[in-house]
N, C-alpha and C positions, 0 to 999 in steps of 0.2 A: 407262265411257268408251270411245269407239270412238278409234282411230288419227289418223279426221278430227276429232275434238272436239281433240285433243290439236294436230295442225297449225293449227288456228282460233285456238284459245288462242294459240300461240307467233305467230303473224300478228299478233295484238294486241298483245301483250308488244314485239316488234319494233318494233310503230311510234312504243310508248312510248321504245323504246331508241333510233330515229330522231330522236323528239324533243327528248330528250337531248342527241343530237351538235349538233343545230343550235341549243340554247339555249346550249350550254357554247360554241359558236363566236363567238355573237354576246357572250353577256354574259362580257367578258374577267375580269373578278374571279373567276367561276369556275374559269378554266386556271390563274390565278395559285395559288389556293389548291390545285388540283389535284383536284379534287371530279371523282370519274368520271362519265360520260354515263351510267352503268345506275345511279346512285345520285340522278341528276337525272330519268331518267325515271320512277323508282319515285315520287317526290315528285310528279312530276303525274300518275299511275296513284292514289296517295294521293288527293290534290287533287280532283281531277275523281270519283273511288267513293264509296261510302258513307258513309265517314267526313268526307268534305271537301264539296263543293260537290251530290255526289248526282246526278252527269250521266250518269254511267254502271254497267254491273253488269261487277264486274270477274269475268275468266276464273275459270269452276272450278275449274282447275288451277293457278290463282296459287299458293296456299299449300303445294301440294304439291314443288313445285322443289325449293325448298331440301332437304328430306330425301332428297331421289332424286339428283341431281346430285354432293350432296357426296361419294358413293362415288368415282364418277367422279376427282374434284378433291383427294381423298386418293390415290387411286391414281397418278395423275401426279405429286405431289410426291418419290415414292419411285423413281419406275420410271426406270431408265436412270442413275441418280444414282450416280458412283462417287467416294469422298475422294482426294484428292489430299495426300499427307503431307507433301509437300518445300514446296507452299505454305501450307499450314496452319501449317508451322513459320516462316516468313518474316513471316507477317502474326500471330504469335501474340499481338499485346498488343489489336489490332483485334477478333480473333475471340473471345478470353477475356471480354473487357471487353463484346462484343455475347450471349455464353453467360450472365454474370451477370445482364446487365439486363433477359434474360428471365425466368430464377430470380426476380430479387426480384420483377417485376411479378406475378408465379404466385403466389408466395409470399404477400405484402403484401398485393396485391389480393384473395385470399380471404380472408384475415383480416379485414381491413376491411368487405369484404361483409359475412361473417359477424356481427361486432359490430355495423353501422346494423342487421341485421335484428331488435336487439332493439328497436329504435325504431321500424323499420316492419315489423311483421310480417307483411306482406302480399306480403314480396319473396320471391322464391325462393332459398334458402337456398345456392343454389352460384351468383348472380347474379356474386359478385366474381372469378370463373374466368373471367367474359366480358373481364374487364380486360385482359389482354396480349394475347387474341387479337383485340381490338377497337384497343387501340393498336399493338401491332407489328404484326399481322395487317391490319389493316385493314377495309374494308368487308365482302370478298371472305368473308377468314375468321370474321370475326364471324358473318355472314349463316349462314355453314355449318356452323358449331359450335353456333349456336342453333337451327338444324336437326336438329342429332343431339341436343339436350336435347331438343325436340319429340317426338322418336319416344321418349322415353323419359318421355313424361306431363310435361316440364317447360316450361310454356309463359311466354311472355314474354323468355326469355332472347335472341332473334334481335332484338326489339326494341330492348330494352336495350343488346345490343351494336350496334348500328347507330349511336342517339345519340351512345355513347361514343365509338365511330370518329369521327363528325364534330366531334367537341369535341376530339377530338385531333389530327384533319388540322387545324381552325385554329388550335390551340397549334403545329402543326408548322411552318407559313408564318409566322402574321404574330407568333407567338413570336419562331421562329428566327430572322428576320430582323434581329429588334428585338434579340436578343441576339449578332450577327454584326457590328449595328453598334458596338453595344460592345465586344464584342471587336477589332473595327479602329483603336477610338479607343485601347485599352489598347495595341497594338501583340500582340497575339496573332494575325494575320490575317498569314502569309508571306508572298502574292501580290500580293494588294492594299491598297492605301491604303482610309481610310475614306471618302473621296472617287470612288475606283472604285468602292466597294461599293453605295454610294449608288446610283450609275449602272448597275451591273447590276438591281440591283433594278426600276427605271422601266423597264427593256426587257423585265423579263420577259412571257410571255407569246405566245400567239401565233394564227394563222389553223388552222384543224381541218383543211385539206390539207396533208401533210408536202413541205417542198420536195426537190427530187429528190436533192439532194446527203444527203439524209439518210434515205431510203426505205433497206427493210430486207425480205430476205425471211420469210417468215412459217414458211417450212420448207425444206427441202433434201430432194430426192427420194432415197431409198435402195433401189429397186428400180425395174425396166422399169416406166413405165406401160402399156404393152402387156398385159400380166399382170393387172395391180389397179393403181387411183387412189392414190398414196402417202398422201393425206390419208385416206384408206378403211383401208390399211394397218395405218398407224401406232394409228387409234381400236381395230382390229381388235386388234393387239396387246394394249392396255390394256383391252378388255373381256375380253378371253380370261385377263389375270391376273388381273382382278376375279372372274370365273368360277371358275379355280382356287384360288384362295384360300376361297373359298364351299364348294366341294366337299372340298377339305382338312378344314374346318370342321365339316361335317357327317359326315365318315368320323369326326374325332376324339371326335365327339358320340356316334355310334352304337357304336363300339367301345372308346374309351380312358374317357370320360366326360363324360356327358350334359351338364355346365356348356359345353363347348366349340359344344355345339349351339345353346345361347343367345346368344352372342355375337353384336352388331348387325352388322350389313352394311357398317358403317363400317369394319370391320377385314379385309374381304375382300380389298382389291384389296392393302394394304400386307403384308399375311403372303404373299399370292402374289407380288406383287414381289419380297419379302426373300428367295424363294425361287429363283424362276427367274434372274431376272437373274445371280447368278452361276454356275448352269448357262450361262446364253447366253455369259457370257464367257470361260468354260472352252472351251467350243466354238469362239469368236472367231466368236460372231453377234452382238455388240455392237454391229456398225458397222450394222446395221438399226433400230435405235433411233434417231431422231432428236430431240434432247431440245429444240428451237427448237419443232418440231412439238407433240409432246407436252405443251409449257409453253401451248401458244396452245390446246389440246384443252382445256385445264384453266382459263385464262383466259375462251374460251367459256363454261363451265359457270359459272365464278364470276358472269359478267356477268349470266347468266339468274340465278342466285340472288340477287347484289344487288338486282337489280329487281324479284323477286316479294319478298323480305323486307322492302323499304324500302314498296313498294304496299301489304303485307298489316299494315304497323305498326301497333299500337294507340295512336294518339295521346295517350287518356288516361294513357300511362304516362309520357310527359313530364311532364305534370301534376303527377300523382299522386306521380311520386320525383323531381322536379326536385332537391331539398336533396341527398339521398343520392348522387343521379348526380355532382351537382360536387362534393360532399366526394370523392367516389373520383377523380375527374377531377383535381382540384387535386394529390392525395396523389400518382398516380400519374407526371404531368407534371414534378411538381417533384422528386420521387426520380428519374427517369430524368433531368434535366438535371442535376444535382447529382451524381449517380453518374459519367455520362456525363464531365462537366468534371472531376471530382476524378481518376478514378484515369487519364485518358489523359494529362491532365498530370502525372500523377505517372510514369508507366510508359512511353508511348507514344515510341518512336525518336525518330520525325519525325513531322511535320506533323499534332501534338497535337491542335491547335484545328478543323482541317479534319476529322480524324476523329471527336473529340466531335461536330461539329455534323451528321456524317451519320450517327452513330448516335441523334443525339437525333432527327433529322427521320424515319428509318426507325422509331425507338421509340417513338413517338407520331403518327406518319400513316404513310407508306408510304417504300419504299426510292426511288421516284420525288420524293417529297417531300426527302428525304435529300438526294439527289443534287442536287437544285434549290439547294439551302442551300450544296452546296461550288460548284457553277455559281459562286454569287454572289461567292465569294472566290476562285475559283480560274479564271479565266474561259479558260488555254490547258492547262488539264489538266496543270497539272505536279504537281500532289501526288499522294500513293499512296492519298489514301484512297477514288477509289472502284474502285480494283483490291483493296484488301483487303475493301471490301464484297462484290466477287465472288468473292473467296476464302471468305469468311466463307460466303455464300449456296449455293458447293459444295461445303462441307465440315461447318463448326459446326454449320452449319443443320440439318443432316439429324439432330444428336442430338437434337432438340425437332420434327422433321416428325412423330412420331407422337403429339405433345399432344393433335389436336385430336381423335386418337379415343381415346385414355387417358384425358385430364383427364377428360372428362364421365362416363365407367364409373368414377374411383377417387370422384370428389366425389359421386356419389351413394351410395355405401358409405360414403364417411368422408372429412372436409372437413381433416382433419390429413394424412391420406396426400395429398393434395394441396399441402398448405403443404409438408408433407416435401419434395414431389418438386421443388418451387422451388426449396427455398433449397438442396437438393441442387446443384442445376445450379449457382444462383448460388454457393455456395462452391467449386465446383469451376474454377468461371472464375476466382475471386479465386487461388483458392493456385497455379493456375497461370501465373498472371499475374505473382503477387507472386515465385515461386520463380524466374521467367525475369528479374525485373529485377532480384532480388537477383543471380543465377546473373550477370549481364551486368557488374553495377554491385559487385558485393564482391571477395571472394581470389579472383584466377584469378592464381595463382603457379606459377612452374617448381618442380620438386622441389629445387634448389639455392639458391631464392631465397632470402634472408633476411626475416623477419617482420618489418617494420617500424610505427611508430605508424600511416602510413597505412592499411596495409591491415588492422589493428584497427578503426580508425576505419569504413572504408568495411564490416567487419562488420556492428560497433555498430548501424550507420544502417541496414543490413539489417533489423535485429532490432527497431530502434524502427519501423522502418515496417512490419513485421507487427503489431507491436502497435497500430499506427493502424486498423487494417481494423473498420470499422462493425459486420462481419456474423459474422463469423470468432473475432474477439479468442484468448482465451488458449487453444482451441480448435484453432487455426492453429498457434499456437506452438508446441503439443506435437509436431502433425506437422511443423513447420520442423526441430523438432529431431531428429527421427526422419530426415528427409531429409539433413540436415547428419553424421549420425552415419554414414550409409552413402558420404556424398560427400566434397567438398573441406575443409569445416570441420567445428567441433561445439564446444556451447558446454561452458565446465569455469569451475568455480569463480565467484568472487563478482568483480563490477566493481573491487573493490578490487584482485584477483590481478593484473590488468595496469594498474595504476593511474588506476582510476576508468573504463576503458573497458567496451567490454561484453564481456570474458570468451571470447574465442576462442583456440582453438589449432588452427594450420593443418596440416593434414594434407598429403599429396602430391596431385599435382593432373598427370592426364596429358589433354591438351584432345584426344587422339587416341585414347582409350579407347571402346571398343564402351556401355561404361555410360555413360558423358557423352555421347556422341553421342544415344543412345537417348534419355535424360533432356530434353535441352536440344535 
């Protein structure tokens, strides 16, 4: 295949992408459901192609973009990303539930998908891992990870992921708006009434062209255009990082162990970015990287990946696997909603319902759908939910940014390792969240403060709260005992020792101690 063939094929795909933009602008419900233009264009390509009306042949390279461009997408995810510790601490409640949500979807989705394979043996055993990439990641991530599986010889993962993403988007918007209306009637919404929520929903959607006051630059110049085009400069750095990671793995395979030489190319950019970015920061060259431009490069590749994945999706998958797809979808959507509302209502400092709906929208659709749900009940942007999401994206999201590359590698070896990875992240998020909750609402007394019944009651409340955790149970209670023994109070004796309360002995507490600041 020549460069001319690739350019021609991309031109054809671009026509369908523009057609998707036009259809989305005309059909307003598609905007309200936040269906991306790349998905619509892919659906048109599918309808007109061999599986539909057979009015045209698909470009030869259509099915190859997912597996190729995903390398650039994964590189962009980590290139130029720095964790801000102070911001993470201030929005720890939201970040921890977000981490736990992704872990739950990975663990439960993988286990349920494997169980359903017993009744539908033609399903790939790894298909359950697509749940987290489809519901949290959306069409782009699902198509990208499906492309990775295709490289490994596992077919249909991308098609199943796209179907799951579509179901998730519908559940995010339609289901989310229903839940918001119920919440408004129950008094959970803080900034609007039930009548105002209904009005905001009716006004959602808009034209294709953004009004002038909402237009933003796609990037900022970091070097003089006299020397090099800035877009090309950012792309060159991304591709250089991708190349560097590949060379490192090749050298490791030649001189350390052959295993490194067999690793897929999806890891090249991630590994290269992890090595080069700290060096650039140490040399004070990090200002050369424009994250806005890098994100747009990733978005460009993702749109092409989605378009090609939907356009080449096998329609037989939907009819053949309709029942297992619906079982997995209902389980993931239901558990996501319950987890977000239960945990944030228990632990969020402020705006618990706004944060819960943003996480639900993000956990079943995309970040855009979550923000749209918040805007329906917070039209003046008074809540802290959106800022919490921004902190989550820029910090704790990095913990799972390696999943699109790592999970397929683990899944083909052992599904138990994937379930363990998901459970570990879920448990970590829950543990930190509840320790923070207990620290803020429990025994915070000075050295000379008397130990009253109210203090013991608060401490006992925290132990009961830990015991309510659905995923950790006794294990987390044991972890709590270790933390307490190192911290400000520890369990002693039996309930009878303190007149029926939860048995706590208050120890010295110094709020300014380095240990306390480091832990909380």
